[in-house]
ZAMARGU-4260 file (C-alpha; in steps of 0.2 Angstrom, whole numbers, plus 5000, padded with zeros to 4 digits):
<rodrens>
0) 5504/5589/4973 | 5518/5589/4959 | 5521/5607/4960 | 5537/5611/4969 | 5534/5625/4979
5) 5551/5631/4979 | 5556/5636/4996 | 5535/5645/4999 | 5530/5641/5013 | 5512/5640/5018
10) 5497/5627/5023 | 5482/5637/5021 | 5470/5636/5012 | 5475/5651/5002 | 5491/5645/4997
15) 5485/5627/4994 | 5473/5635/4982 | 5486/5646/4973 | 5495/5629/4971 | 5484/5620/4960
20) 5482/5634/4950 | 5501/5635/4947 | 5502/5617/4944 | 5492/5618/4929 | 5500/5636/4923
25) 5516/5631/4925 | 5519/5618/4909 | 5512/5633/4898 | 5519/5644/4889 | 5504/5657/4893
30) 5505/5674/4900 | 5504/5678/4918 | 5499/5693/4929 | 5503/5690/4948 | 5492/5703/4957
35) 5496/5706/4976 | 5500/5719/4991 | 5518/5724/4993 | 5528/5712/5002 | 5519/5696/5000
40) 5532/5689/4989 | 5529/5689/4971 | 5544/5690/4964 | 5546/5669/4974 | 5530/5665/4965
45) 5535/5669/4950 | 5552/5660/4952 | 5545/5642/4956 | 5532/5646/4941 | 5548/5646/4931
50) 5555/5630/4939 | 5542/5620/4937 | 5539/5624/4919 | 5548/5616/4902 | 5560/5630/4904
55) 5567/5630/4918 | 5585/5627/4911 | 5582/5642/4903 | 5586/5660/4911 | 5576/5668/4924
60) 5578/5689/4920 | 5566/5699/4932 | 5565/5718/4930 | 5558/5729/4942 | 5551/5741/4931
65) 5547/5753/4946 | 5564/5755/4949 | 5574/5759/4934 | 5572/5776/4930 | 5561/5782/4915
70) 5574/5787/4903 | 5584/5771/4904 | 5572/5757/4907 | 5569/5754/4887 | 5587/5753/4885
75) 5586/5740/4902 | 5572/5732/4891 | 5578/5730/4871 | 5597/5735/4872 | 5605/5749/4863
80) 5614/5750/4847 | 5633/5758/4847 | 5629/5777/4850 | 5612/5777/4853 | 5614/5790/4866
85) 5627/5799/4875 | 5638/5785/4883 | 5633/5772/4872 | 5651/5767/4867 | 5645/5750/4864
90) 5631/5739/4859 | 5621/5730/4874 | 5607/5718/4873 | 5593/5720/4884 | 5583/5709/4896
95) 5571/5700/4885 | 5588/5696/4873 | 5596/5689/4890 | 5580/5682/4896 | 5577/5672/4878
100) 5573/5651/4879 | 5567/5655/4899 | 5555/5669/4907 | 5555/5687/4909 | 5547/5695/4925
105) 5542/5711/4923 | 5538/5718/4941 | 5528/5733/4946 | 5522/5734/4925 | 5509/5747/4931
110) 5524/5760/4933 | 5527/5758/4913 | 5525/5774/4903 | 5514/5773/4889 | 5526/5772/4876
115) 5534/5756/4881 | 5518/5749/4885 | 5516/5748/4866 | 5532/5741/4862 | 5528/5727/4879
120) 5514/5723/4868 | 5522/5720/4853 | 5535/5711/4860 | 5519/5698/4865 | 5510/5698/4850
125) 5524/5697/4837 | 5540/5690/4849 | 5550/5702/4841 | 5557/5721/4843 | 5571/5735/4837
130) 5585/5739/4848 | 5586/5758/4855 | 5597/5765/4839 | 5593/5749/4831 | 5586/5746/4814
135) 5587/5725/4814 | 5572/5716/4821 | 5576/5704/4833 | 5565/5689/4836 | 5564/5683/4855
140) 5556/5668/4862 | 5553/5672/4881 | 5537/5668/4894 | 5531/5684/4900 | 5526/5685/4918
145) 5521/5702/4925 | 5515/5708/4943 | 5511/5723/4950 | 5503/5727/4966 | 5489/5740/4956
150) 5472/5739/4951 | 5477/5739/4934 | 5457/5739/4927 | 5456/5756/4938 | 5473/5762/4928
155) 5466/5758/4911 | 5450/5769/4915 | 5461/5783/4919 | 5472/5782/4905 | 5485/5778/4913
160) 5488/5760/4906 | 5483/5751/4889 | 5467/5740/4889 | 5474/5729/4875 | 5491/5727/4884
165) 5481/5723/4901 | 5469/5709/4891 | 5486/5702/4887 | 5494/5701/4900 | 5478/5696/4910
170) 5476/5679/4903 | 5478/5671/4919 | 5477/5681/4934 | 5482/5677/4951 | 5482/5684/4967
175) 5491/5681/4980 | 5483/5681/4997 | 5490/5696/5010 | 5497/5686/5026 | 5484/5691/5037
180) 5471/5679/5027 | 5485/5666/5029 | 5480/5661/5045 | 5492/5647/5054 | 5501/5653/5040
185) 5508/5665/5052 | 5515/5658/5065 | 5525/5645/5052 | 5534/5658/5044 | 5537/5667/5061
190) 5546/5650/5068 | 5555/5648/5053 | 5563/5667/5052 | 5567/5667/5070 | 5573/5651/5069
195) 5586/5657/5053 | 5591/5674/5063 | 5595/5662/5079 | 5607/5652/5068 | 5616/5666/5059
200) 5618/5676/5074 | 5624/5658/5083 | 5613/5662/5101 | 5599/5646/5105 | 5584/5644/5098
205) 5569/5655/5104 | 5550/5651/5107 | 5534/5659/5106 | 5525/5663/5122 | 5504/5658/5119
210) 5500/5678/5122 | 5513/5680/5109 | 5507/5669/5095 | 5488/5675/5099 | 5498/5693/5095
215) 5505/5687/5079 | 5489/5679/5072 | 5477/5695/5075 | 5490/5709/5070 | 5485/5714/5051
220) 5502/5715/5042 | 5501/5728/5031 | 5517/5723/5026 | 5515/5707/5024 | 5530/5693/5024
225) 5543/5705/5021 | 5538/5715/5039 | 5535/5698/5045 | 5554/5694/5042 | 5560/5710/5049
230) 5552/5710/5065 | 5558/5691/5066 | 5577/5699/5064 | 5574/5712/5077 | 5569/5699/5091
235) 5582/5687/5088 | 5592/5702/5091 | 5585/5711/5105 | 5574/5698/5116 | 5586/5694/5131
240) 5577/5678/5137 | 5573/5659/5128 | 5555/5665/5127 | 5546/5679/5116 | 5535/5689/5127
245) 5523/5701/5125 | 5537/5716/5130 | 5551/5708/5116 | 5537/5713/5101 | 5537/5730/5092
250) 5527/5744/5097 | 5517/5742/5080 | 5512/5726/5085 | 5506/5731/5103 | 5499/5750/5098
255) 5487/5742/5086 | 5481/5727/5097 | 5480/5741/5111 | 5494/5733/5121 | 5504/5749/5125
260) 5491/5762/5133 | 5499/5769/5149 | 5489/5760/5165 | 5478/5772/5176 | 5485/5782/5185
265) 5480/5781/5205 | 5470/5798/5210 | 5469/5804/5228 | 5454/5806/5228 | 5451/5786/5230
270) 5442/5778/5245 | 5442/5761/5249 | 5428/5751/5254 | 5426/5750/5272 | 5418/5735/5283
275) 5403/5745/5284 | 5400/5743/5267 | 5401/5725/5267 | 5390/5726/5282 | 5376/5737/5273
280) 5377/5727/5259 | 5374/5711/5268 | 5389/5702/5260 | 5402/5692/5270 | 5420/5695/5263
285) 5420/5682/5247 | 5404/5687/5240 | 5410/5707/5242 | 5427/5705/5234 | 5418/5695/5220
290) 5406/5709/5218 | 5421/5723/5216 | 5430/5710/5204 | 5416/5708/5192 | 5414/5726/5193
295) 5431/5729/5187 | 5431/5717/5176 | 5413/5724/5166 | 5419/5741/5167 | 5435/5738/5159
300) 5428/5726/5145 | 5416/5742/5142 | 5431/5753/5142 | 5439/5744/5130 | 5423/5740/5119
305) 5427/5719/5124 | 5444/5718/5119 | 5452/5708/5130 | 5469/5712/5128 | 5465/5730/5130
310) 5456/5724/5146 | 5466/5714/5154 | 5480/5729/5151 | 5468/5740/5159 | 5467/5728/5174
315) 5486/5724/5172 | 5483/5705/5171 | 5488/5693/5158 | 5474/5690/5146 | 5472/5671/5150
320) 5469/5675/5166 | 5456/5687/5161 | 5447/5675/5150 | 5447/5662/5164 | 5437/5673/5175
325) 5426/5677/5162 | 5423/5661/5160 | 5422/5656/5179 | 5409/5670/5184 | 5400/5669/5166
330) 5403/5687/5164
</rodrens>
C-alpha cells in the first residue's frame, strides 16, 4: 500500500480498510468528514491524510471549534481588521488565511453556531470570505477536513446544523472505528505505549501476563486510544515487577469484568463434610472430593452467569486454572 500511515499503529481489518479509502482520497482536494468516538485519533488520521496529499508541503492548521469561545471563534477562523472590536489593536489573519495552500482541520465542527456555519459554507463553495470588521473579499485555496463525534444527520433534523453544509462536508465520509472493534490492535498499541513510557521513565521494559492480555482485549475502552495511553503511563509508574499482572490494572478495567468483587466471607454455620457422608454415598476419597469440586465450580459459574473471570475470582483461583478444570471435567 502506498499510503503512509504516519505513525498510526494497527493491522486490524477495520484499519486496513480505512487506509485503502484514504489512499484513494488523499490525492484529491475533496472535502472529508471524519466521524468517530472521542479519543479514537481523528486528528492523527487527518494529519496522515494531509501528509499523503499534494498539499503536504503546505501548512496544516487544526482548529478545535469546541474549545474556542463562540465570541472569539469567528475571528480565529477568518481573522479581523484593526478596530473591529475592543482590543483589536492590529489586523490579524485567521486560520483560513494561515492554511492557504494547505489543509485546515475543523475539529468538533458540530459545535459551530448557525451563523458561522453559513460562512464556512461560503468558503467551501466560493473559496472566499471577509475578515471580521473588513470589507475586502479574500480568496483562499485550502482543503477542508472536518471531524465530529456527533451524529450530524440527527443534528440537521433537530435544526442545530445546516443541511446544505452537512452535504458539502460529507462528500467523503470516513468513520474511525472505536478501539474495542480493532482486536489485536489493542495489544499492539498497549505494548507501544508501555515501552514508550518505560523508556521515558528510565525503567526496564515491562511485559503483560496472559491473563492481563485477555482482560485488555475484553475491556470496552470507552475512552478509546486516549484511555489506553493513559492507563499504560499509569502502569509504567506503579507496576513494581517485571511483568504486568491483574492486580496492576486500573480498578475501572477490573470492575467492568467483575474482578474486584469481595471474596465470599466464611460463616460460622459452615459444617465440613464428614467421613460418614462419603460412606453413605458409597464413594472413595478421590470421587468424593471431585464431586464436591464439580459442585462448587458449577455454582460459581451459575453465580457469575457463565463469566469465567468472575467465577475464577469467586473460587479464588486463576482463570486459566478454571478453564483447565472445566475442560478436564467436561462441565
